[in-house]
SEMIMAR-633132 format. One record per residue (C-alpha): x, z, y; residue number from 1; residue in three letters. Coordinates in nm, 2 decimals, decimal comma. Example, Ala and Ser with C-alpha at 12.3 -4.5 7.8 and 13.67 -1.06 7.14 Angstrom:
! SEMIMAR-633132
X  Z  Y  resi  resn
1,23  0,78  -0,45  1  ALA $
1,37  0,71  -0,11  2  SER $
! end
This chain:
! SEMIMAR-633132
X  Z  Y  resi  resn
-0,44  0,31  0,91  1  MET $
-0,29  0,39  0,58  2  ILE $
-0,32  0,09  0,34  3  LEU $
-0,35  0,20  -0,03  4  VAL $
-0,30  -0,05  -0,32  5  VAL $
-0,45  0,05  -0,65  6  THR $
-0,32  -0,21  -0,89  7  ALA $
-0,51  -0,08  -1,19  8  ASN $
-0,83  0,09  -1,07  9  PRO $
-1,06  0,27  -1,31  10  ALA $
-1,40  0,41  -1,36  11  LEU $
-1,31  0,78  -1,40  12  ASP $
-1,54  0,96  -1,65  13  VAL $
-1,51  1,34  -1,67  14  THR $
-1,66  1,53  -1,96  15  TYR $
-1,69  1,91  -1,95  16  ALA $
-1,70  2,07  -2,30  17  VAL $
-1,70  2,43  -2,41  18  SER $
-1,40  2,37  -2,64  19  SER $
-1,19  2,08  -2,76  20  LEU $
-1,12  2,06  -3,13  21  THR $
-0,94  1,76  -3,29  22  PRO $
-1,16  1,58  -3,55  23  GLY $
-1,48  1,75  -3,43  24  ALA $
-1,79  1,61  -3,27  25  VAL $
-1,82  1,73  -2,91  26  HIS $
-2,13  1,76  -2,69  27  ARG $
-2,06  1,74  -2,32  28  ALA $
-2,22  2,00  -2,09  29  ALA $
-2,19  1,75  -1,80  30  SER $
-2,07  1,40  -1,73  31  VAL $
-1,93  1,27  -1,40  32  HIS $
-1,85  0,91  -1,31  33  ARG $
-1,67  0,79  -1,00  34  ARG $
-1,42  0,52  -0,88  35  ALA $
-1,07  0,62  -0,97  36  GLY $
-0,71  0,52  -1,02  37  GLY $
-0,42  0,69  -0,84  38  LYS $
-0,46  0,49  -0,52  39  GLY $
-0,83  0,54  -0,50  40  VAL $
-0,77  0,92  -0,54  41  ASN $
-0,51  0,90  -0,25  42  VAL $
-0,76  0,72  -0,03  43  ALA $
-1,04  0,97  -0,11  44  ARG $
-0,82  1,26  -0,01  45  VAL $
-0,72  1,09  0,31  46  LEU $
-1,08  1,02  0,39  47  HIS $
-1,16  1,39  0,34  48  THR $
-0,88  1,48  0,58  49  LEU $
-1,03  1,23  0,84  50  ASP $
-0,73  1,00  0,81  51  VAL $
-0,82  0,62  0,83  52  PRO $
-0,73  0,46  0,50  53  ALA $
-0,81  0,12  0,34  54  MET $
-0,82  0,07  -0,04  55  THR $
-0,72  -0,27  -0,19  56  VAL $
-0,78  -0,34  -0,56  57  ALA $
-0,93  -0,59  -0,80  58  ALA $
-1,24  -0,51  -1,01  59  CYS $
-1,46  -0,69  -1,27  60  GLY $
-1,73  -0,64  -1,52  61  GLY $
-1,99  -0,37  -1,54  62  GLY $
-1,76  -0,08  -1,48  63  ASP $
-1,61  -0,28  -1,19  64  GLY $
-1,96  -0,29  -1,04  65  ALA $
-1,99  0,08  -1,07  66  LEU $
-1,65  0,13  -0,90  67  VAL $
-1,77  -0,10  -0,61  68  ARG $
-2,09  0,10  -0,58  69  ALA $
-1,92  0,44  -0,58  70  ASP $
-1,67  0,33  -0,31  71  LEU $
-1,97  0,22  -0,09  72  ARG $
-2,15  0,55  -0,16  73  THR $
-1,84  0,75  -0,07  74  ALA $
-1,80  0,54  0,24  75  GLU $
-1,44  0,47  0,15  76  LEU $
-1,32  0,15  0,33  77  PRO $
-1,21  -0,11  0,08  78  HIS $
-1,14  -0,47  0,00  79  VAL $
-1,19  -0,55  -0,37  80  LEU $
-1,08  -0,89  -0,51  81  CYS $
-1,27  -1,04  -0,80  82  ASP $
-1,14  -1,00  -1,16  83  LEU $
-1,26  -1,19  -1,46  84  ALA $
-1,18  -0,90  -1,70  85  GLY $
-1,36  -0,57  -1,71  86  CYS $
-1,22  -0,27  -1,50  87  THR $
-1,08  0,00  -1,73  88  ARG $
-1,20  0,35  -1,78  89  ARG $
-1,01  0,68  -1,77  90  THR $
-1,16  0,97  -1,96  91  VAL $
-1,09  1,34  -1,87  92  THR $
-1,19  1,62  -2,10  93  MET $
-1,22  1,96  -1,94  94  LEU $
-1,23  2,23  -2,21  95  ALA $
-1,34  2,57  -2,08  96  ALA $
-1,23  2,78  -2,38  97  ALA $
-0,88  2,65  -2,38  98  GLU $
-0,86  2,60  -2,00  99  ASP $
-0,71  2,26  -2,07  100  THR $
-0,73  1,91  -1,92  101  VAL $
-0,70  1,62  -2,17  102  THR $
-0,68  1,25  -2,05  103  LEU $
-0,73  0,92  -2,22  104  VAL $
-0,62  0,62  -2,00  105  ASN $
-0,71  0,26  -2,09  106  GLU $
-0,44  0,00  -2,02  107  PRO $
-0,67  -0,21  -1,80  108  GLY $
-0,77  -0,58  -1,81  109  PRO $
-0,53  -0,87  -1,81  110  GLU $
-0,47  -1,02  -1,47  111  PHE $
-0,41  -1,40  -1,43  112  SER $
-0,14  -1,50  -1,18  113  PRO $
-0,40  -1,62  -0,93  114  SER $
-0,59  -1,29  -0,95  115  GLU $
-0,27  -1,09  -0,86  116  TRP $
-0,19  -1,34  -0,59  117  ARG $
-0,53  -1,27  -0,43  118  ALA $
-0,43  -0,90  -0,42  119  VAL $
-0,10  -0,98  -0,26  120  VAL $
-0,26  -1,21  0,00  121  ALA $
-0,51  -0,94  0,09  122  THR $
-0,24  -0,68  0,14  123  VAL $
-0,04  -0,93  0,35  124  HIS $
-0,34  -0,99  0,57  125  GLY $
-0,39  -0,62  0,64  126  LEU $
-0,03  -0,50  0,70  127  LEU $
-0,04  -0,58  1,07  128  ASP $
-0,30  -0,30  1,10  129  HIS $
-0,12  -0,05  0,88  130  ALA $
0,13  0,23  0,96  131  SER $
0,20  0,32  0,59  132  VAL $
0,16  0,12  0,26  133  LEU $
0,10  0,32  -0,05  134  VAL $
0,15  0,15  -0,39  135  CYS $
0,00  0,37  -0,65  136  ALA $
-0,06  0,38  -1,03  137  GLY $
0,02  0,17  -1,33  138  SER $
0,05  -0,21  -1,32  139  LEU $
-0,22  -0,38  -1,54  140  PRO $
-0,13  -0,63  -1,82  141  PRO $
-0,03  -0,97  -1,69  142  GLY $
0,13  -0,83  -1,37  143  VAL $
0,51  -0,84  -1,35  144  PRO $
0,70  -0,52  -1,33  145  SER $
0,84  -0,61  -0,99  146  ASP $
0,49  -0,66  -0,84  147  ALA $
0,52  -0,35  -0,63  148  TYR $
0,87  -0,45  -0,51  149  ALA $
0,71  -0,77  -0,36  150  GLU $
0,45  -0,56  -0,17  151  LEU $
0,72  -0,32  -0,05  152  ILE $
0,92  -0,62  0,07  153  GLY $
0,62  -0,74  0,27  154  LEU $
0,58  -0,39  0,42  155  ALA $
0,94  -0,40  0,54  156  HIS $
0,89  -0,73  0,71  157  ARG $
0,59  -0,59  0,90  158  HIS $
0,78  -0,27  0,99  159  GLY $
0,54  -0,06  0,77  160  VAL $
0,66  0,26  0,59  161  THR $
0,63  0,21  0,21  162  ALA $
0,55  0,48  -0,05  163  ILE $
0,57  0,41  -0,42  164  LEU $
0,40  0,63  -0,69  165  ASP $
0,43  0,47  -1,03  166  THR $
0,64  0,52  -1,34  167  SER $
0,85  0,34  -1,61  168  GLY $
0,95  -0,02  -1,55  169  ALA $
0,73  -0,05  -1,24  170  ALA $
0,92  0,24  -1,08  171  LEU $
1,26  0,10  -1,18  172  SER $
1,18  -0,24  -1,04  173  ALA $
1,00  -0,10  -0,74  174  GLY $
1,29  0,11  -0,60  175  ILE $
1,51  -0,20  -0,58  176  VAL $
1,30  -0,30  -0,28  177  ALA $
1,40  0,03  -0,11  178  ARG $
1,07  0,21  -0,05  179  PRO $
1,09  0,49  0,21  180  HIS $
0,95  0,74  -0,05  181  LEU $
0,89  0,75  -0,42  182  VAL $
0,69  1,03  -0,60  183  LYS $
0,76  1,07  -0,97  184  PRO $
0,68  1,39  -1,16  185  ASN $
0,95  1,55  -1,37  186  VAL $
0,87  1,36  -1,69  187  GLU $
0,86  1,02  -1,50  188  GLU $
1,19  1,11  -1,33  189  LEU $
1,36  1,19  -1,66  190  ARG $
1,22  0,88  -1,83  191  GLU $
1,37  0,65  -1,56  192  VAL $
1,70  0,82  -1,51  193  THR $
1,77  0,99  -1,84  194  GLY $
1,86  1,31  -1,64  195  ILE $
1,71  1,64  -1,71  196  ASP $
1,78  1,82  -1,38  197  ASP $
1,52  1,71  -1,12  198  PRO $
1,76  1,74  -0,83  199  LEU $
2,03  1,52  -1,00  200  ALA $
1,76  1,28  -1,11  201  GLY $
1,62  1,25  -0,76  202  ALA $
1,97  1,18  -0,62  203  ARG $
2,01  0,91  -0,88  204  GLU $
1,69  0,74  -0,77  205  LEU $
1,82  0,75  -0,41  206  ARG $
2,14  0,57  -0,53  207  LEU $
1,92  0,30  -0,69  208  ARG $
1,73  0,23  -0,36  209  GLY $
1,47  0,50  -0,29  210  ALA $
1,49  0,63  0,07  211  GLY $
1,36  0,97  -0,03  212  ALA $
1,22  1,12  -0,35  213  VAL $
0,93  1,36  -0,37  214  LEU $
0,93  1,50  -0,72  215  ALA $
0,64  1,70  -0,87  216  SER $
0,76  2,01  -1,05  217  LEU $
0,41  2,12  -1,18  218  GLY $
0,33  2,48  -1,10  219  ALA $
0,68  2,52  -0,96  220  ALA $
0,59  2,30  -0,66  221  GLY $
0,76  2,00  -0,51  222  LEU $
1,11  1,89  -0,45  223  LEU $
1,21  1,65  -0,17  224  LEU $
1,55  1,48  -0,16  225  VAL $
1,64  1,26  0,13  226  ALA $
1,96  1,12  0,29  227  GLU $
2,03  1,43  0,50  228  ARG $
1,91  1,71  0,28  229  GLY $
1,70  1,85  0,00  230  ALA $
1,41  2,09  0,02  231  TRP $
1,18  2,27  -0,22  232  ARG $
0,84  2,42  -0,16  233  ALA $
0,58  2,58  -0,39  234  ARG $
0,22  2,71  -0,35  235  PRO $
0,19  3,06  -0,20  236  THR $
0,02  3,17  -0,52  237  HIS $
-0,07  3,01  -0,86  238  PRO $
-0,39  2,81  -0,86  239  VAL $
-0,59  2,72  -1,17  240  ARG $
-0,83  2,43  -1,21  241  GLY $
-0,82  2,05  -1,27  242  ASN $
-0,47  1,93  -1,21  243  THR $
-0,55  1,56  -1,27  244  THR $
-0,54  1,45  -0,91  245  GLY $
-0,28  1,70  -0,77  246  ALA $
0,00  1,44  -0,76  247  GLY $
-0,22  1,18  -0,59  248  ASP $
-0,31  1,45  -0,33  249  ALA $
0,06  1,51  -0,27  250  ALA $
0,10  1,14  -0,19  251  VAL $
-0,19  1,15  0,05  252  ALA $
-0,03  1,45  0,23  253  GLY $
0,31  1,28  0,25  254  ALA $
0,15  0,96  0,38  255  ALA $
-0,04  1,15  0,65  256  LEU $
0,28  1,31  0,78  257  GLU $
0,50  1,00  0,75  258  MET $
0,24  0,80  0,94  259  ALA $
0,30  1,04  1,23  260  GLY $
0,68  1,02  1,20  261  GLY $
0,72  1,39  1,10  262  ARG $
1,05  1,53  0,96  263  PRO $
1,09  1,57  0,59  264  TRP $
1,03  1,94  0,57  265  PRO $
0,69  1,89  0,73  266  GLU $
0,62  1,60  0,49  267  VAL $
0,69  1,84  0,20  268  LEU $
0,49  2,13  0,35  269  ARG $
0,18  1,91  0,38  270  ARG $
0,22  1,76  0,04  271  ALA $
0,24  2,10  -0,13  272  VAL $
-0,07  2,23  0,06  273  ALA $
-0,28  1,93  -0,02  274  VAL $
-0,17  1,92  -0,38  275  SER $
-0,26  2,29  -0,44  276  ALA $
-0,60  2,24  -0,28  277  SER $
-0,66  1,94  -0,51  278  ALA $
-0,63  2,17  -0,82  279  VAL $
-0,93  2,36  -0,69  280  LEU $
-1,14  2,04  -0,65  281  GLY $
-1,38  1,96  -0,93  282  PRO $
-1,26  1,60  -0,98  283  PHE $
-0,95  1,39  -0,90  284  ALA $
-0,96  1,29  -0,54  285  GLY $
-1,14  1,61  -0,43  286  ASP $
-0,97  1,89  -0,23  287  ILE $
-1,07  2,24  -0,11  288  ASP $
-1,03  2,20  0,27  289  LEU $
-1,03  2,58  0,34  290  ASP $
-0,75  2,63  0,09  291  HIS $
-0,56  2,34  0,23  292  HIS $
-0,58  2,49  0,59  293  ARG $
-0,46  2,83  0,47  294  ARG $
-0,18  2,68  0,25  295  GLU $
-0,05  2,45  0,52  296  HIS $
0,02  2,74  0,76  297  SER $
0,16  2,96  0,48  298  ALA $
0,38  2,74  0,27  299  VAL $
0,75  2,82  0,29  300  THR $
1,00  2,53  0,28  301  VAL $
1,34  2,62  0,14  302  GLU $
1,65  2,40  0,19  303  GLU $
1,85  2,35  -0,13  304  ILE $
2,22  2,39  -0,14  305  HIS $
2,25  2,45  -0,52  306  ALA $
2,38  2,19  -0,76  307  ALA $
2,07  2,19  -0,98  308  CYS $
1,70  2,30  -0,97  309  VAL $
1,53  2,52  -1,23  310  ASP $
1,18  2,41  -1,32  311  VAL $
! end
């Protein structure tokens, strides 16, 4: 089982509009609501790939009730701790004319110390049944920046592989606990290291404690830097669509291969294939299975010997 922690879950609301104009009134052609947050998206992709996954999160309020209901409807295994505050919303605007995706992410409710301890205790109780722990997304207000580091430490003590997908202070504090893999995008990598070149930035994160770094390069694919090598892979051809959940899908693909003990080039191959297939899905957490199967057999993984990587 892959255990996925979503520290700051959300009710994802997606509006489809004909065009997005600042300062104007917009009428949505369609509205879609579902449980979200990076970890929930990861678990949803794994479920689609028939990989056992368990989501752990905390929810509260009316939107929290909608998140609970959607997880049940989607048949995603989950354990949700109670939260006094109201679960946040994330809003995605899909503009057809501009072919753009615009996001507004709420910060999330304030956690009390006891509410976060309930999440930690739940994770601790499930680790004996897990092969991989994924810690994904932002940390909500009231939760210390080293909260993921504590969970990663628990994973190490249980012999469980740990993946960290977050940003900013939570990423800086989390890598101190030596996760087996971290997955920043180019902007997050630059923010934490101050280094423009993704290859050099990934190597810096390894020096700080990350076992390996899987860096999203956008349309240019993915870069993976580990102890004994560096590799790059990209989709076989450009794909257009909703890029919101592509990074989460890459984490799901990496977790799938790491659970099976596969070598790093195969981890990268799967991550690229699943990520590309997510762009073709209508909402974050969806993937195009046919595209994924074609891509997985066709993706070329290239070993890197250069001093830098062009994006």
